[in-house]
N, C-alpha and C positions, 0 to 999 in steps of 0.2 A: 504493500500500500504506500510505502514511502521509502526514501533513501536509507534512513536509519535501520529499518527492519531488513532491507535488502543487504546492507553491509554487515548486519549481524549474522546473516546466513553465510556470507563470504568469510567472515572471521571464523565461523565454525568449521568451514571447509579448510581454511588455512592451518588450523590446529591439527588437522589430520594428514597433512602432507608438508614436506619441506624441501628445500633445495631446488633442484631442477624440476622435480615433479610439481611443486607448488608454483614455480614460474610458468610452466606450460599450462597448468590449470587456469591461472589468472589470464594468460594470453588468450585462451579459448572461451573464457566466460563472458557473458553479456547479461546485463540487468535491464529490466523494464519495470518502472514503478511510476506512480502518479506524480506529476501529470504525464500520462502515458503518451500523449501526442508529442512529447519531446524526443521520443524514440529510444532505442536501446543505448546502453551506456557501457563503456569499457572500464574495467576496474584497474586502478593503479595502486601499487604498494610502495610507500616510502620506507625503505629498509632502515634508514637512520632513526626516524622517529616512530616507526611501526604504525604509521597512519594509512588507512584506506581511503581512497577518493575515487571519483568517477569523472569521465569526460565523454562527449558524444562518440558513438561508434560509427564507422563508415556505413553509409546508407545502402550499399549494394551487397551486403553480406548475406550468406545463406546459413541456416542453422541446422545442425545435425540432431539436436535434441532440444525440446522445450518443456520446461516444468513450470506449471502455474500453481503457485501457492495461494492460499486464501481464495480458492476458486469460487466459493459461495458468495464472496463479495464481487469478484470480477464479473461473474455471469449474472449478477443481479442488477448491475449498472449498465444500462444500454450503451452509453457513450464509451465507457471503458471497454465493454465487451467488443464493440465495433472496432476499436483501435487494436486490441489484442488479436482479433481474428485476422487482421492483415498479415500477421506473422504465423499464426497457427494453421490457417487454412491449408497451406501446402503440406502439412505434416499429418493431417487427419488420417490419410490412408495408411500411415505407418504406426498407428496407435494400437494395433493388434499385438497380442503376445508373441514373442520370438519372431520378429520380422526378419526377412532375408538380410544377410550381412550387407552393411553399407547403407541400409535404410535409416532415416532419422526416427526418433521416438517422440511421443507426445504424451504427457502425463499431467493430470489435474489432481491437486490435493485439496480436499474440501471437507467441511463439516457443517452440514446444514443447521445444526444446533446453534451455531454461532452467527447465523445469517438473519437479516431482517426479512428476507424473502424466502418463504418456505418452498418455493418452486423456481430455483434459478434455471435460466435457459442454457443448459449445457449442450454442447454439440451432440447430435443424434448418433445412435448406434455405437456408442463407446462401451467397451466391456467394463464392468464395475468390480472393483476389489475392495472388500470391506475389512478394515483393520480393527481388530478387537483387543489387542494386547497393549497396555500402557507400559512403557519401559523407562520413562524418565521421572516418575513420581512415586511417592510413598503410597501405601495403602490408604492412609488417611486422606490425602489429596484426591486420590482416585475415587474414594467414596463420596467426597464432597462434590466433585465434578459431575458425578453421575446424576445429581439432581437437575442438571441443566440439559441432559440428553432428552431429545424429543420422543424417540421411539422406545417404548417400554420393553419390547422384545429384545432389541439390541443392547439395551441397558444391562440386561441380565447376562448377555454374551460377553460383555467387556470384562477383561480380567487385568490384574496388575502383576507384572513380572516380579517385582520386588516383594520380599517377605517382610521387610521392615515397616512397622506401622507408621513411624515418623513422629516427630514431636507435635504436640497440639498447637493450635494458634495461640499466640500470646496477646492478651489485651492490656494496653497501658491507658489508664484513666487519670485525669488530672482536672482540677477546677478550671472552669472557663475563665480565661484571662480577660483583662480589659482590652478594648480595641487597639490602644496604643502599644500594648505588649503582646498582642495576639501572635504575631509571626515569630518573634524572638522566643516566646514561650514554647510554641510548637517545635521550633528548631532545637531548643535545649532538650526537650523531652525525647525528640527523635534520636539525638546523639546519645542521650543517656540510655535509651532502650537498646541501641546498638551495642553499647559497652556492657550493660548489665545482662542482656539476654543473648543477643546474637554471638558476640565474641566469646561469651562463656559457654554457650551451648555447642558452638562449633570452634572450639579452641584450636588455634594454629592455622585456621583456614583464612586465606587471603580474601578480603571482601571486594577487591578490585574487580569491577565489572560484574559483580554478583548481587548487588543490592539495588533494588528499584524502589523509588519513593513515589507513591501515587497521590496526587493532589486533586482537589475538586475541579479546577478550571485554570485557564491561562492567567487571569488576573491574580489568583492566589499564588500561582507559581512565580510570577514576576516580583511579588513582594516577599515570598518565602525564600527564594534562592539566595538573595544577597545575605540573608541571615546565616546561611550555611557557608557560603563562599567568602564572605567579607570579614570573618572573625569577630562577629558581633555577639557571640554567645557569652 
């Protein structure tokens, strides 16, 4: 849906290959994210700073494989779907399992439970593969997420690979501060929660790129972030 999420996937790929393999992977990889009418993007890696960035890709390229993530969003938005189909149309014939060698592949990753539209307009006659095993979460998170699944039958089929129940959610409560101290108070309690709970529970684990802070909206973020970054605690 956006550059940040696309680069997160690229970072995940980069952690699984290095050296010449990583270099060749990045040279062949293209990203398409909103606004989609800007076209595919080439990924660049700054080896010194370890930063990923993108720039426009050549317009005449052909693609051997296309993977559409968040397909339930892409195919629920007519304008986005139309742009994406300019690139996917040539690959539809190769979406069958085990195509002849040299054929491109076409894959849509989707979860209708996350969609605003319960009937996304996917390309016709594509074979469906249903994934039922959760491998990245604890049993506790798996059980909580099941409440959001739309299909009761498939909810029962979904299993968790991990045997670990996982820690329960931790609630931190504090008195409502005055408006003038609202954001500094929230920031102070956030940092304290990280120190008292997260660092203690996961001792020795680096929190770099592992902690996400969810806020209500953009105006809240604009006033909250300086309290964390500006040393005003």
